[in-house]
C-alpha positions, 0 to 999 in steps of 0.5 A: 167789717168785724161785727160788734162783739166779735174778734177776727182771729186766725188759727193754724194747725200743723200736723203730721200730714197736713197744715190747715188755716181758719180765719174767723170772726168769733164772739165768746159771749154768744158762742158764735163763730163766723168762718171767713176762710178755711183751707188745708194743704197736705205737706207730710211734715212727718215724712220719715220722722218715725224712722229718722227722728228728724224733719226732712228738708223737703218736708220743711220746705213744703210746710214753709211754702204753705205758711207763706200762702197762709200769711198772705190770707191772714194779712188780706183778711185782717186777722188781729190775733194769730195762734199756730199750734204744732202737733205730733211730728214736730213734738218728735223731731230732733231738729224742731228748732229749724221748724220753729224758726222758719214759722216765726220768720214767715208768720211772725208768731212762734209755733206752740208745740203742744202736748197731746193732752192739750191737743185733745182739749182743743179738739173736744172744744172745736167738735162739741161746742155746737152740739150743745142742746142736740136732743138726738145725741147723748152725753158723755161724748168720746171725741176721737181725732185721728191724725197723721202721727197720733190719735187723741181720745177725749171723754167729756160732757160740758168739759173734758173729763179725761184725755189721752194721746197715743202714737197711732195715726194714718201716716205713722201706721202706714210708714211703720207697717205698709212700706217696703223698700220705700214703697207702700204695699199695693195692696198690703198683705194680710200679715202687714194688716195684722201687724198694724191692727195689733199696734192699734190695739196696743195703743187702745189699751194705753188710751183706756188706762186714762180715758174711760172709752166705753162710758161714752154714749156718742162717738164723734170722729174728727180729721181727714181719715174720718171725713174721707170715710164718710165721703166714701160711705155717702158715695159723694161725687166730690168732697163736700164739707156740708154733707160730711159735717154731722153725717153718721156712718154705721160700724158695719159701713166703716168695716166694709169701707176699711176692707175695700180700702185695704184690698185696693191698689193705689190707682183704685183708691186714687180714682175715688171721687172724694179722695184727696191725693195726699190721702191715697196711700194713708187712708187704709191705715186711718180707716182701720184705726177708726174701725178698731176704735168703734169695735173696741167701744161697741159704737154703732155709729160715728158722728162725723165733724168737720169742726175740730182742733182748728176751731178749738184753737180759734176759740182759745185765741178769742 
């Protein structure tokens, strides 16, 4: 049963590394979101897009398999409105029409290949809507969504003041700097890390042309790289969303974790209890993006949010 005043909606966020589903009852009048199902599948849609400019057939099939699973969940829970948003990888690909047709056939909705700025707005809404009224967090917020192919920066208080998307993400940085002859360096060399850091710093320069990063009083970090760093920082025996959501990680701890990840082998990273198998090869790059941001703006800590673009999409549907 859908509570009075609520709408049952489904939101799908398809990024470069993962595809995620949220089915929720949403009440725009009261600002309540009652989560019914939230799930994530690593599909690596952006596999080799940075190099080839095309979505690989096997990446498309992994994504379509997840869509078929999600279609069953949406139907079983009776969501009446569905919105599918696609981000960085499908913006960049020459054959994105193949992706659009496949999703339409499976879910009955056309994926919206949104701009980076629109992506940033959804992320900001999803991450900050429930922070309103918190005495321990001061505005303006800087919301940073570190994805697989891009990172979104949004500064705002009650609403977005400035936003920018730049092409650095955990998958893109890994493939661009840490892969040699088709294999991820294990561990990467100092030269590879330095080249990756230079790429990230150049992207931060671009972001600062549009977004006043240093004016923010609270840094809010989103997506799998950030939540995984939090899980590692807390030494969780398994990934625990409840303990990760609204946790805080200091800059010094992020620096320690990043250094450890970039010095470790694939086997050592895979043995971390809270590590998702799909993040083992890309988490070092994602952690380095987070660290570079914190050092650039002088943030003493990052507030970690499990609510992000997916929740923003759900609010937009309602």
